[in-house]
A tleap script that builds the chain and sets N, CA, C and O, in Angstrom:
source leaprc.protein.ff14SB
mol = sequence {
  NMET VAL GLY ARG ASP THR TYR ASN THR LYS
  GLN LYS GLU VAL ILE PHE GLU THR ILE LYS
  SER ASN GLU LYS GLU PHE THR ILE LYS GLU
  ILE HIE GLU LYS LEU LYS GLU PHE THR GLY
  LEU THR THR ILE TYR ARG LEU VAL ASP LYS
  LEU VAL ASP GLU GLY PHE LEU ASN LYS ARG
  ILE GLY GLU ASP ASN THR THR TYR TYR GLN
  TYR LEU GLU LYS CYS ASP CYS SER ASN HIE
  PHE TYR LEU LYS CYS ILE THR CYS GLY LYS
  LEU ILE HIE VAL ASP CYS ASP CYS ILE LYS
  GLU LEU SER ASP HIE ILE TYR ASN GLU HIE
  GLY PHE THR ALA SER HIE GLU HIE ILE ILE
  ILE ASN GLY THR CYS SER ASP CYS ILE CLYS
}
set mol.1.N position { 45.201 12.404 -27.737 }
set mol.1.CA position { 44.316 11.919 -27.964 }
set mol.1.C position { 43.996 10.572 -27.522 }
set mol.1.O position { 43.118 10.316 -26.699 }
set mol.2.N position { 45.141 9.262 -28.407 }
set mol.2.CA position { 44.751 8.040 -27.852 }
set mol.2.C position { 45.839 7.349 -26.933 }
set mol.2.O position { 46.834 6.964 -27.548 }
set mol.3.N position { 45.830 7.209 -26.083 }
set mol.3.CA position { 46.674 6.543 -25.251 }
set mol.3.C position { 47.960 7.596 -24.915 }
set mol.3.O position { 48.468 8.465 -25.623 }
set mol.4.N position { 48.299 7.114 -23.412 }
set mol.4.CA position { 49.632 8.195 -23.553 }
set mol.4.C position { 50.719 7.741 -24.077 }
set mol.4.O position { 51.630 8.518 -24.362 }
set mol.5.N position { 50.807 6.512 -24.280 }
set mol.5.CA position { 52.221 5.836 -24.953 }
set mol.5.C position { 52.169 5.946 -26.076 }
set mol.5.O position { 53.185 5.653 -26.707 }
set mol.6.N position { 51.051 6.382 -26.758 }
set mol.6.CA position { 50.958 6.236 -28.439 }
set mol.6.C position { 51.546 7.167 -29.030 }
set mol.6.O position { 51.278 8.207 -28.429 }
set mol.7.N position { 52.290 7.384 -29.994 }
set mol.7.CA position { 52.979 7.745 -31.053 }
set mol.7.C position { 51.772 8.410 -31.841 }
set mol.7.O position { 50.967 7.721 -32.467 }
set mol.8.N position { 51.696 9.834 -31.767 }
set mol.8.CA position { 50.607 10.453 -32.952 }
set mol.8.C position { 50.991 11.019 -34.171 }
set mol.8.O position { 51.939 11.801 -34.250 }
set mol.9.N position { 50.326 10.678 -35.109 }
set mol.9.CA position { 50.718 11.112 -36.110 }
set mol.9.C position { 49.944 11.781 -36.619 }
set mol.9.O position { 48.936 11.633 -35.929 }
set mol.10.N position { 49.653 12.655 -37.639 }
set mol.10.CA position { 48.592 13.557 -38.307 }
set mol.10.C position { 47.744 12.351 -38.406 }
set mol.10.O position { 47.089 12.089 -37.397 }
set mol.11.N position { 47.622 11.522 -39.480 }
set mol.11.CA position { 46.919 10.350 -39.819 }
set mol.11.C position { 45.810 10.181 -38.499 }
set mol.11.O position { 44.683 10.665 -38.392 }
set mol.12.N position { 46.536 9.351 -37.591 }
set mol.12.CA position { 46.004 9.050 -36.223 }
set mol.12.C position { 44.625 10.002 -36.018 }
set mol.12.O position { 43.432 9.736 -35.873 }
set mol.13.N position { 45.505 11.402 -36.089 }
set mol.13.CA position { 44.741 12.526 -35.754 }
set mol.13.C position { 43.594 12.514 -36.014 }
set mol.13.O position { 42.659 12.358 -35.229 }
set mol.14.N position { 43.548 12.755 -37.666 }
set mol.14.CA position { 42.680 12.585 -38.579 }
set mol.14.C position { 41.378 11.739 -38.384 }
set mol.14.O position { 40.216 12.130 -38.277 }
set mol.15.N position { 41.933 10.375 -38.366 }
set mol.15.CA position { 41.251 9.157 -38.129 }
set mol.15.C position { 40.090 9.445 -36.737 }
set mol.15.O position { 38.866 9.462 -36.612 }
set mol.16.N position { 41.506 9.683 -35.671 }
set mol.16.CA position { 40.415 9.970 -34.306 }
set mol.16.C position { 39.471 10.924 -34.244 }
set mol.16.O position { 38.466 10.551 -33.640 }
set mol.17.N position { 39.431 12.279 -34.750 }
set mol.17.CA position { 38.805 13.363 -34.959 }
set mol.17.C position { 37.231 12.817 -35.883 }
set mol.17.O position { 36.104 13.057 -35.452 }
set mol.18.N position { 37.501 12.104 -37.122 }
set mol.18.CA position { 36.670 11.431 -37.661 }
set mol.18.C position { 35.899 10.858 -37.381 }
set mol.18.O position { 34.708 11.082 -37.596 }
set mol.19.N position { 36.606 9.509 -36.546 }
set mol.19.CA position { 35.127 8.701 -35.584 }
set mol.19.C position { 34.874 9.390 -34.370 }
set mol.19.O position { 34.150 8.732 -33.623 }
set mol.20.N position { 35.202 10.422 -33.947 }
set mol.20.CA position { 34.748 11.166 -32.841 }
set mol.20.C position { 33.749 11.972 -33.116 }
set mol.20.O position { 33.029 12.465 -32.249 }
set mol.21.N position { 33.638 12.154 -34.265 }
set mol.21.CA position { 32.537 13.411 -35.073 }
set mol.21.C position { 31.099 12.474 -35.347 }
set mol.21.O position { 30.016 12.867 -35.780 }
set mol.22.N position { 31.470 11.246 -34.973 }
set mol.22.CA position { 30.360 10.263 -35.749 }
set mol.22.C position { 29.748 10.218 -34.173 }
set mol.22.O position { 30.166 9.754 -33.112 }
set mol.23.N position { 28.440 11.004 -34.620 }
set mol.23.CA position { 27.174 10.776 -33.491 }
set mol.23.C position { 26.571 9.308 -33.413 }
set mol.23.O position { 26.148 8.916 -32.326 }
set mol.24.N position { 26.520 8.525 -34.475 }
set mol.24.CA position { 25.980 6.933 -34.376 }
set mol.24.C position { 26.984 6.156 -34.532 }
set mol.24.O position { 28.153 6.463 -34.299 }
set mol.25.N position { 26.478 4.816 -35.048 }
set mol.25.CA position { 27.498 3.830 -35.300 }
set mol.25.C position { 28.185 3.975 -36.713 }
set mol.25.O position { 27.756 4.643 -37.653 }
set mol.26.N position { 29.312 3.235 -36.677 }
set mol.26.CA position { 29.976 3.320 -37.992 }
set mol.26.C position { 30.397 2.310 -38.410 }
set mol.26.O position { 30.075 1.435 -37.605 }
set mol.27.N position { 31.067 1.804 -39.401 }
set mol.27.CA position { 31.889 1.016 -39.689 }
set mol.27.C position { 33.153 1.431 -40.280 }
set mol.27.O position { 33.293 2.616 -40.585 }
set mol.28.N position { 34.269 0.431 -40.513 }
set mol.28.CA position { 35.757 0.858 -40.905 }
set mol.28.C position { 35.523 1.514 -42.433 }
set mol.28.O position { 36.067 2.530 -42.868 }
set mol.29.N position { 34.569 0.656 -43.117 }
set mol.29.CA position { 34.436 1.326 -44.582 }
set mol.29.C position { 34.063 2.879 -44.742 }
set mol.29.O position { 34.691 3.695 -45.416 }
set mol.30.N position { 33.150 3.067 -44.140 }
set mol.30.CA position { 32.261 4.089 -43.872 }
set mol.30.C position { 33.593 5.344 -43.480 }
set mol.30.O position { 33.775 6.419 -44.050 }
set mol.31.N position { 34.411 4.721 -42.275 }
set mol.31.CA position { 35.369 5.690 -42.112 }
set mol.31.C position { 36.399 5.725 -43.048 }
set mol.31.O position { 36.913 6.842 -43.111 }
set mol.32.N position { 37.036 4.631 -44.037 }
set mol.32.CA position { 37.905 4.950 -45.019 }
set mol.32.C position { 37.264 5.408 -46.084 }
set mol.32.O position { 38.082 5.925 -46.845 }
set mol.33.N position { 35.772 5.479 -46.650 }
set mol.33.CA position { 35.180 5.830 -47.679 }
set mol.33.C position { 35.756 7.371 -47.262 }
set mol.33.O position { 36.392 7.825 -48.213 }
set mol.34.N position { 35.710 8.399 -45.990 }
set mol.34.CA position { 35.653 9.596 -45.735 }
set mol.34.C position { 37.486 9.942 -45.980 }
set mol.34.O position { 37.946 10.982 -46.453 }
set mol.35.N position { 38.038 9.099 -45.645 }
set mol.35.CA position { 39.620 9.374 -45.988 }
set mol.35.C position { 40.455 8.231 -46.382 }
set mol.35.O position { 41.368 7.627 -45.819 }
set mol.36.N position { 39.827 8.109 -47.597 }
set mol.36.CA position { 40.568 7.070 -48.309 }
set mol.36.C position { 41.795 7.773 -49.180 }
set mol.36.O position { 42.795 7.158 -49.549 }
set mol.37.N position { 41.549 9.093 -49.426 }
set mol.37.CA position { 42.461 9.973 -50.401 }
set mol.37.C position { 43.612 10.423 -49.378 }
set mol.37.O position { 44.588 11.002 -49.857 }
set mol.38.N position { 43.547 10.166 -47.859 }
set mol.38.CA position { 44.328 10.613 -46.605 }
set mol.38.C position { 45.161 9.767 -46.081 }
set mol.38.O position { 46.195 10.093 -45.498 }
set mol.39.N position { 44.664 8.332 -46.299 }
set mol.39.CA position { 45.184 7.233 -45.153 }
set mol.39.C position { 44.834 5.951 -45.599 }
set mol.39.O position { 43.854 5.896 -46.343 }
set mol.40.N position { 45.330 5.050 -45.355 }
set mol.40.CA position { 45.081 3.700 -45.905 }
set mol.40.C position { 43.850 2.540 -44.710 }
set mol.40.O position { 43.654 2.684 -43.503 }
set mol.41.N position { 43.312 1.589 -45.561 }
set mol.41.CA position { 42.505 0.986 -44.792 }
set mol.41.C position { 43.768 0.313 -43.531 }
set mol.41.O position { 43.715 0.268 -42.302 }
set mol.42.N position { 44.226 0.119 -43.953 }
set mol.42.CA position { 45.258 -0.672 -42.737 }
set mol.42.C position { 45.674 -0.014 -41.494 }
set mol.42.O position { 45.644 -0.573 -40.398 }
set mol.43.N position { 45.983 0.943 -41.654 }
set mol.43.CA position { 46.287 2.287 -40.577 }
set mol.43.C position { 44.724 1.906 -39.768 }
set mol.43.O position { 44.658 1.303 -38.697 }
set mol.44.N position { 43.317 2.500 -40.696 }
set mol.44.CA position { 42.366 2.509 -40.158 }
set mol.44.C position { 42.248 1.632 -38.969 }
set mol.44.O position { 42.103 1.969 -37.793 }
set mol.45.N position { 42.347 0.292 -39.553 }
set mol.45.CA position { 41.921 -0.681 -38.702 }
set mol.45.C position { 42.842 -0.911 -37.595 }
set mol.45.O position { 42.400 -1.477 -36.595 }
set mol.46.N position { 44.195 -0.509 -37.643 }
set mol.46.CA position { 44.939 -0.779 -36.384 }
set mol.46.C position { 44.740 0.368 -35.344 }
set mol.46.O position { 45.297 0.295 -34.249 }
set mol.47.N position { 43.887 1.509 -35.705 }
set mol.47.CA position { 43.554 2.597 -34.575 }
set mol.47.C position { 42.530 1.970 -34.105 }
set mol.47.O position { 42.336 1.804 -32.900 }
set mol.48.N position { 41.903 1.630 -34.871 }
set mol.48.CA position { 40.518 1.047 -34.642 }
set mol.48.C position { 40.357 0.582 -33.229 }
set mol.48.O position { 40.032 1.128 -32.174 }
set mol.49.N position { 40.880 -1.236 -33.776 }
set mol.49.CA position { 41.102 -1.915 -32.643 }
set mol.49.C position { 42.110 -1.511 -31.100 }
set mol.49.O position { 42.060 -2.010 -29.976 }
set mol.50.N position { 43.027 -0.346 -31.698 }
set mol.50.CA position { 43.488 0.177 -30.179 }
set mol.50.C position { 42.333 0.913 -29.712 }
set mol.50.O position { 42.115 0.594 -28.543 }
set mol.51.N position { 41.503 1.766 -30.141 }
set mol.51.CA position { 40.556 2.508 -29.527 }
set mol.51.C position { 39.678 1.769 -28.715 }
set mol.51.O position { 39.185 2.100 -27.637 }
set mol.52.N position { 39.537 0.714 -29.365 }
set mol.52.CA position { 38.678 -0.537 -28.944 }
set mol.52.C position { 39.291 -0.966 -27.443 }
set mol.52.O position { 38.781 -1.057 -26.326 }
set mol.53.N position { 40.341 -1.136 -27.855 }
set mol.53.CA position { 40.882 -2.104 -26.447 }
set mol.53.C position { 41.229 -0.900 -25.371 }
set mol.53.O position { 41.298 -1.146 -24.167 }
set mol.54.N position { 41.444 0.436 -25.915 }
set mol.54.CA position { 41.419 1.391 -24.776 }
set mol.54.C position { 40.279 2.007 -24.027 }
set mol.54.O position { 40.324 2.681 -22.998 }
set mol.55.N position { 39.117 1.599 -24.838 }
set mol.55.CA position { 37.557 2.150 -24.223 }
set mol.55.C position { 37.095 3.174 -24.913 }
set mol.55.O position { 36.023 3.555 -24.444 }
set mol.56.N position { 37.411 3.723 -25.737 }
set mol.56.CA position { 37.366 4.789 -26.394 }
set mol.56.C position { 36.009 4.305 -27.774 }
set mol.56.O position { 35.372 5.251 -28.238 }
set mol.57.N position { 35.708 2.953 -28.276 }
set mol.57.CA position { 34.863 2.825 -29.048 }
set mol.57.C position { 34.052 1.330 -28.284 }
set mol.57.O position { 34.677 0.569 -27.545 }
set mol.58.N position { 32.811 1.168 -28.589 }
set mol.58.CA position { 32.132 0.160 -28.410 }
set mol.58.C position { 32.110 -0.794 -30.118 }
set mol.58.O position { 31.952 -0.363 -31.261 }
set mol.59.N position { 32.297 -1.919 -29.699 }
set mol.59.CA position { 32.390 -2.720 -30.704 }
set mol.59.C position { 31.055 -3.759 -30.772 }
set mol.59.O position { 30.738 -4.454 -29.806 }
set mol.60.N position { 30.340 -3.762 -32.019 }
set mol.60.CA position { 29.157 -5.079 -31.785 }
set mol.60.C position { 29.105 -5.313 -33.513 }
set mol.60.O position { 29.507 -4.503 -34.348 }
set mol.61.N position { 28.631 -6.353 -33.721 }
set mol.61.CA position { 28.620 -7.653 -34.634 }
set mol.61.C position { 26.844 -7.042 -34.782 }
set mol.61.O position { 26.032 -7.000 -33.858 }
set mol.62.N position { 26.650 -6.690 -35.988 }
set mol.62.CA position { 25.391 -6.895 -36.436 }
set mol.62.C position { 24.844 -8.229 -36.913 }
set mol.62.O position { 25.537 -9.231 -37.087 }
set mol.63.N position { 23.235 -8.124 -37.152 }
set mol.63.CA position { 22.670 -9.505 -37.335 }
set mol.63.C position { 22.688 -9.571 -38.770 }
set mol.63.O position { 21.973 -10.403 -39.329 }
set mol.64.N position { 23.713 -8.483 -39.701 }
set mol.64.CA position { 24.273 -8.844 -40.722 }
set mol.64.C position { 25.629 -9.566 -41.164 }
set mol.64.O position { 25.881 -10.127 -42.231 }
set mol.65.N position { 26.491 -9.375 -39.939 }
set mol.65.CA position { 27.572 -10.177 -39.386 }
set mol.65.C position { 28.548 -8.972 -40.060 }
set mol.65.O position { 29.479 -9.294 -40.798 }
set mol.66.N position { 28.350 -8.001 -39.843 }
set mol.66.CA position { 28.706 -6.371 -40.104 }
set mol.66.C position { 29.175 -5.935 -38.570 }
set mol.66.O position { 28.418 -6.044 -37.605 }
set mol.67.N position { 30.362 -5.490 -38.494 }
set mol.67.CA position { 31.288 -4.685 -37.466 }
set mol.67.C position { 31.014 -3.158 -37.342 }
set mol.67.O position { 31.344 -2.259 -38.115 }
set mol.68.N position { 30.423 -3.106 -36.338 }
set mol.68.CA position { 29.905 -1.681 -36.140 }
set mol.68.C position { 30.383 -0.984 -34.843 }
set mol.68.O position { 30.336 -1.591 -33.773 }
set mol.69.N position { 30.782 0.114 -34.916 }
set mol.69.CA position { 31.571 0.818 -33.726 }
set mol.69.C position { 30.922 2.023 -33.592 }
set mol.69.O position { 30.329 2.567 -34.524 }
set mol.70.N position { 31.019 2.533 -32.305 }
set mol.70.CA position { 30.361 3.740 -31.779 }
set mol.70.C position { 31.513 4.392 -30.620 }
set mol.70.O position { 32.158 3.842 -29.727 }
set mol.71.N position { 31.443 5.673 -31.039 }
set mol.71.CA position { 32.595 6.295 -29.968 }
set mol.71.C position { 31.981 6.584 -28.904 }
set mol.71.O position { 30.883 7.134 -28.994 }
set mol.72.N position { 32.567 6.268 -27.577 }
set mol.72.CA position { 32.288 6.865 -26.154 }
set mol.72.C position { 33.261 7.268 -25.487 }
set mol.72.O position { 34.303 6.708 -25.146 }
set mol.73.N position { 32.777 8.494 -25.283 }
set mol.73.CA position { 33.457 9.727 -24.533 }
set mol.73.C position { 33.666 9.091 -23.081 }
set mol.73.O position { 32.802 8.572 -22.373 }
set mol.74.N position { 35.331 9.299 -22.753 }
set mol.74.CA position { 35.832 9.011 -21.725 }
set mol.74.C position { 35.120 9.687 -20.712 }
set mol.74.O position { 34.339 10.606 -20.958 }
set mol.75.N position { 35.388 9.223 -19.474 }
set mol.75.CA position { 34.890 9.806 -18.246 }
set mol.75.C position { 35.553 9.348 -16.924 }
set mol.75.O position { 35.913 8.180 -16.776 }
set mol.76.N position { 35.713 10.333 -15.925 }
set mol.76.CA position { 36.190 10.101 -14.757 }
set mol.76.C position { 34.927 9.424 -13.910 }
set mol.76.O position { 35.223 8.918 -12.828 }
set mol.77.N position { 34.119 9.401 -14.158 }
set mol.77.CA position { 33.135 8.784 -13.157 }
set mol.77.C position { 33.126 7.006 -12.971 }
set mol.77.O position { 33.436 6.258 -13.899 }
set mol.78.N position { 32.897 6.739 -12.214 }
set mol.78.CA position { 32.725 5.269 -11.596 }
set mol.78.C position { 31.496 4.384 -11.724 }
set mol.78.O position { 31.542 3.166 -11.893 }
set mol.79.N position { 30.365 5.138 -11.624 }
set mol.79.CA position { 29.266 4.484 -11.830 }
set mol.79.C position { 28.300 5.270 -12.968 }
set mol.79.O position { 27.385 6.063 -12.744 }
set mol.80.N position { 28.781 4.813 -14.193 }
set mol.80.CA position { 27.919 5.382 -15.467 }
set mol.80.C position { 27.987 3.874 -16.189 }
set mol.80.O position { 28.563 2.796 -16.046 }
set mol.81.N position { 26.910 4.593 -17.149 }
set mol.81.CA position { 26.382 3.184 -17.889 }
set mol.81.C position { 25.820 4.486 -19.289 }
set mol.81.O position { 25.614 5.696 -19.201 }
set mol.82.N position { 25.733 3.576 -20.418 }
set mol.82.CA position { 24.813 4.618 -21.594 }
set mol.82.C position { 23.686 3.905 -22.156 }
set mol.82.O position { 23.616 2.677 -22.090 }
set mol.83.N position { 22.703 4.701 -22.769 }
set mol.83.CA position { 21.430 4.583 -23.269 }
set mol.83.C position { 21.829 4.980 -24.769 }
set mol.83.O position { 22.132 6.062 -25.270 }
set mol.84.N position { 21.718 3.769 -25.259 }
set mol.84.CA position { 21.331 3.851 -26.737 }
set mol.84.C position { 19.876 3.727 -27.862 }
set mol.84.O position { 19.337 2.652 -28.129 }
set mol.85.N position { 19.427 5.088 -28.412 }
set mol.85.CA position { 18.379 4.589 -28.972 }
set mol.85.C position { 18.498 3.658 -30.264 }
set mol.85.O position { 19.354 3.561 -31.143 }
set mol.86.N position { 17.354 3.050 -30.030 }
set mol.86.CA position { 17.646 2.177 -31.402 }
set mol.86.C position { 16.570 3.002 -32.584 }
set mol.86.O position { 16.024 2.368 -33.487 }
set mol.87.N position { 16.450 4.003 -32.455 }
set mol.87.CA position { 15.216 4.464 -33.485 }
set mol.87.C position { 16.588 5.633 -34.396 }
set mol.87.O position { 16.532 5.467 -35.615 }
set mol.88.N position { 17.553 6.552 -34.010 }
set mol.88.CA position { 18.170 7.410 -34.537 }
set mol.88.C position { 19.540 7.156 -34.197 }
set mol.88.O position { 20.369 7.749 -34.887 }
set mol.89.N position { 20.059 6.231 -33.070 }
set mol.89.CA position { 21.234 5.548 -32.834 }
set mol.89.C position { 22.202 6.548 -32.099 }
set mol.89.O position { 23.376 6.603 -32.464 }
set mol.90.N position { 21.717 7.377 -31.022 }
set mol.90.CA position { 22.233 8.366 -30.257 }
set mol.90.C position { 22.499 7.699 -29.143 }
set mol.90.O position { 21.701 7.005 -28.512 }
set mol.91.N position { 23.866 7.947 -28.839 }
set mol.91.CA position { 24.336 7.474 -27.431 }
set mol.91.C position { 24.308 8.462 -26.213 }
set mol.91.O position { 24.958 9.503 -26.304 }
set mol.92.N position { 23.675 8.223 -25.214 }
set mol.92.CA position { 23.503 9.089 -24.129 }
set mol.92.C position { 24.440 8.422 -23.037 }
set mol.92.O position { 24.502 7.200 -22.904 }
set mol.93.N position { 25.109 9.251 -22.325 }
set mol.93.CA position { 26.001 8.989 -21.267 }
set mol.93.C position { 25.371 9.422 -19.788 }
set mol.93.O position { 25.150 10.547 -19.342 }
set mol.94.N position { 25.186 8.250 -19.259 }
set mol.94.CA position { 24.361 8.339 -18.029 }
set mol.94.C position { 25.461 8.619 -16.757 }
set mol.94.O position { 26.566 8.181 -17.075 }
set mol.95.N position { 25.452 9.119 -15.654 }
set mol.95.CA position { 26.337 9.172 -14.459 }
set mol.95.C position { 25.575 8.992 -13.176 }
set mol.95.O position { 25.387 9.988 -12.477 }
set mol.96.N position { 25.095 7.763 -12.780 }
set mol.96.CA position { 23.917 7.490 -12.053 }
set mol.96.C position { 24.285 6.534 -11.168 }
set mol.96.O position { 24.934 5.606 -11.652 }
set mol.97.N position { 24.029 6.493 -9.882 }
set mol.97.CA position { 24.352 5.653 -8.533 }
set mol.97.C position { 23.565 4.131 -8.971 }
set mol.97.O position { 24.077 3.011 -8.949 }
set mol.98.N position { 22.273 4.479 -9.336 }
set mol.98.CA position { 21.743 2.983 -9.571 }
set mol.98.C position { 22.361 2.020 -9.957 }
set mol.98.O position { 22.321 1.007 -9.259 }
set mol.99.N position { 23.129 2.021 -11.188 }
set mol.99.CA position { 24.033 1.440 -11.615 }
set mol.99.C position { 24.911 0.664 -10.708 }
set mol.99.O position { 25.237 -0.378 -11.277 }
set mol.100.N position { 25.340 0.745 -9.716 }
set mol.100.CA position { 25.975 0.452 -8.707 }
set mol.100.C position { 25.109 -1.049 -7.942 }
set mol.100.O position { 25.611 -2.078 -7.490 }
set mol.101.N position { 23.966 -0.716 -8.024 }
set mol.101.CA position { 23.167 -1.363 -7.069 }
set mol.101.C position { 22.879 -2.400 -7.991 }
set mol.101.O position { 22.948 -3.532 -7.512 }
set mol.102.N position { 22.555 -2.304 -9.269 }
set mol.102.CA position { 22.350 -3.320 -10.399 }
set mol.102.C position { 23.609 -4.153 -10.390 }
set mol.102.O position { 23.464 -5.375 -10.361 }
set mol.103.N position { 25.198 -3.490 -10.417 }
set mol.103.CA position { 25.957 -4.473 -10.931 }
set mol.103.C position { 26.169 -5.405 -9.096 }
set mol.103.O position { 26.600 -6.555 -9.190 }
set mol.104.N position { 25.923 -4.976 -7.871 }
set mol.104.CA position { 25.651 -5.390 -6.801 }
set mol.104.C position { 25.151 -6.727 -6.919 }
set mol.104.O position { 25.746 -7.680 -6.417 }
set mol.105.N position { 24.073 -6.837 -7.568 }
set mol.105.CA position { 22.460 -7.673 -7.741 }
set mol.105.C position { 23.139 -8.962 -8.548 }
set mol.105.O position { 22.995 -10.152 -8.269 }
set mol.106.N position { 24.139 -8.219 -9.932 }
set mol.106.CA position { 24.487 -9.077 -10.596 }
set mol.106.C position { 25.771 -9.930 -9.906 }
set mol.106.O position { 25.876 -11.146 -10.065 }
set mol.107.N position { 26.676 -9.185 -9.165 }
set mol.107.CA position { 27.583 -10.247 -8.581 }
set mol.107.C position { 27.065 -10.969 -7.577 }
set mol.107.O position { 27.625 -12.054 -7.424 }
set mol.108.N position { 26.152 -10.722 -6.815 }
set mol.108.CA position { 25.781 -11.462 -5.314 }
set mol.108.C position { 24.678 -12.501 -5.662 }
set mol.108.O position { 24.437 -13.413 -4.872 }
set mol.109.N position { 23.819 -12.338 -7.161 }
set mol.109.CA position { 22.847 -13.208 -7.416 }
set mol.109.C position { 23.789 -14.307 -8.231 }
set mol.109.O position { 24.029 -15.487 -7.973 }
set mol.110.N position { 24.169 -13.562 -9.174 }
set mol.110.CA position { 24.879 -14.175 -10.311 }
set mol.110.C position { 26.520 -14.700 -10.464 }
set mol.110.O position { 26.977 -15.356 -11.399 }
set mol.111.N position { 27.066 -14.331 -9.564 }
set mol.111.CA position { 28.676 -14.722 -9.414 }
set mol.111.C position { 29.637 -13.792 -10.815 }
set mol.111.O position { 30.727 -14.128 -11.278 }
set mol.112.N position { 28.847 -12.668 -11.191 }
set mol.112.CA position { 29.441 -12.053 -12.431 }
set mol.112.C position { 29.576 -10.800 -12.180 }
set mol.112.O position { 28.624 -10.148 -11.751 }
set mol.113.N position { 30.924 -10.191 -12.432 }
set mol.113.CA position { 31.227 -8.948 -12.508 }
set mol.113.C position { 31.071 -7.997 -13.689 }
set mol.113.O position { 31.638 -8.413 -14.700 }
set mol.114.N position { 30.623 -7.154 -13.784 }
set mol.114.CA position { 29.998 -6.010 -14.966 }
set mol.114.C position { 30.574 -4.996 -14.840 }
set mol.114.O position { 30.547 -4.249 -13.861 }
set mol.115.N position { 31.309 -4.836 -16.086 }
set mol.115.CA position { 32.339 -3.930 -16.304 }
set mol.115.C position { 31.480 -2.634 -16.369 }
set mol.115.O position { 31.054 -2.589 -17.523 }
set mol.116.N position { 31.042 -1.596 -15.694 }
set mol.116.CA position { 30.470 -0.207 -16.098 }
set mol.116.C position { 31.002 0.361 -17.550 }
set mol.116.O position { 30.121 0.577 -18.383 }
set mol.117.N position { 32.208 0.591 -17.882 }
set mol.117.CA position { 32.763 1.273 -19.182 }
set mol.117.C position { 31.868 0.791 -20.333 }
set mol.117.O position { 31.645 1.503 -21.312 }
set mol.118.N position { 31.354 -0.469 -20.177 }
set mol.118.CA position { 30.495 -0.672 -21.369 }
set mol.118.C position { 29.121 -1.392 -21.366 }
set mol.118.O position { 28.786 -2.360 -22.049 }
set mol.119.N position { 28.415 -0.720 -20.466 }
set mol.119.CA position { 26.922 -1.365 -20.177 }
set mol.119.C position { 26.303 -0.300 -21.183 }
set mol.119.O position { 26.614 0.885 -21.311 }
set mol.120.N position { 25.494 -0.924 -21.753 }
set mol.120.CA position { 24.691 -0.389 -23.030 }
set mol.120.C position { 23.363 -0.662 -22.925 }
set mol.120.O position { 22.975 -1.718 -23.426 }
set mol.121.N position { 22.419 0.195 -22.277 }
set mol.121.CA position { 21.034 0.158 -22.675 }
set mol.121.C position { 20.509 0.217 -23.696 }
set mol.121.O position { 21.218 0.889 -24.446 }
set mol.122.N position { 19.338 -0.228 -24.343 }
set mol.122.CA position { 18.981 -0.145 -25.499 }
set mol.122.C position { 17.522 0.126 -25.425 }
set mol.122.O position { 16.806 -0.623 -24.759 }
set mol.123.N position { 17.032 1.147 -26.066 }
set mol.123.CA position { 15.551 1.579 -25.880 }
set mol.123.C position { 15.526 2.429 -26.973 }
set mol.123.O position { 16.336 2.373 -27.898 }
set mol.124.N position { 14.435 3.364 -26.866 }
set mol.124.CA position { 14.119 4.791 -27.211 }
set mol.124.C position { 14.353 6.176 -27.005 }
set mol.124.O position { 13.646 6.473 -26.042 }
set mol.125.N position { 14.917 7.102 -27.361 }
set mol.125.CA position { 15.076 8.122 -26.621 }
set mol.125.C position { 13.977 9.073 -26.852 }
set mol.125.O position { 13.408 9.051 -27.943 }
set mol.126.N position { 13.552 10.063 -25.767 }
set mol.126.CA position { 12.476 11.274 -25.932 }
set mol.126.C position { 12.296 11.675 -27.091 }
set mol.126.O position { 11.182 11.786 -27.602 }
set mol.127.N position { 13.572 11.992 -27.753 }
set mol.127.CA position { 13.095 12.779 -29.567 }
set mol.127.C position { 12.521 11.861 -30.120 }
set mol.127.O position { 11.662 12.191 -30.937 }
set mol.128.N position { 12.704 10.773 -29.954 }
set mol.128.CA position { 12.212 9.594 -30.992 }
set mol.128.C position { 10.794 9.338 -30.651 }
set mol.128.O position { 10.033 9.001 -31.558 }
set mol.129.N position { 10.379 9.456 -29.490 }
set mol.129.CA position { 9.402 8.619 -28.823 }
set mol.129.C position { 8.193 9.643 -29.133 }
set mol.129.O position { 7.026 9.269 -29.249 }
set mol.130.N position { 8.586 10.875 -29.244 }
set mol.130.CA position { 7.681 12.190 -29.739 }
set mol.130.C position { 6.975 11.821 -31.086 }
set mol.130.O position { 6.248 12.641 -31.647 }
savepdb mol mol.pdb
quit
């Protein structure tokens, strides 16, 4: 599950599986509502922070100052990014060498090194365009 050095309790497993089953963004409050009879809010916050640090979750602050999270499937590919549908919230993993060209451009022209694990391009998926 989470990190090789993490002691996995049943609570952490259930929280992780609940998070992983969300196809769209979620808040900690939403996870807590699903699991409040099973685990405490503090445990959820701790695990979510760890999952963000380990790259399993994307974290963003919305216009309403609410923190939103979304599960990112871990992979071994070196040239990947995500496409996020602004209509349905779907997150699509893309393994494509073109991101290397973009990263090289960003570095050469702007002196900035991009982290491939967290590149998310927002737009509209083909299902929502129809």
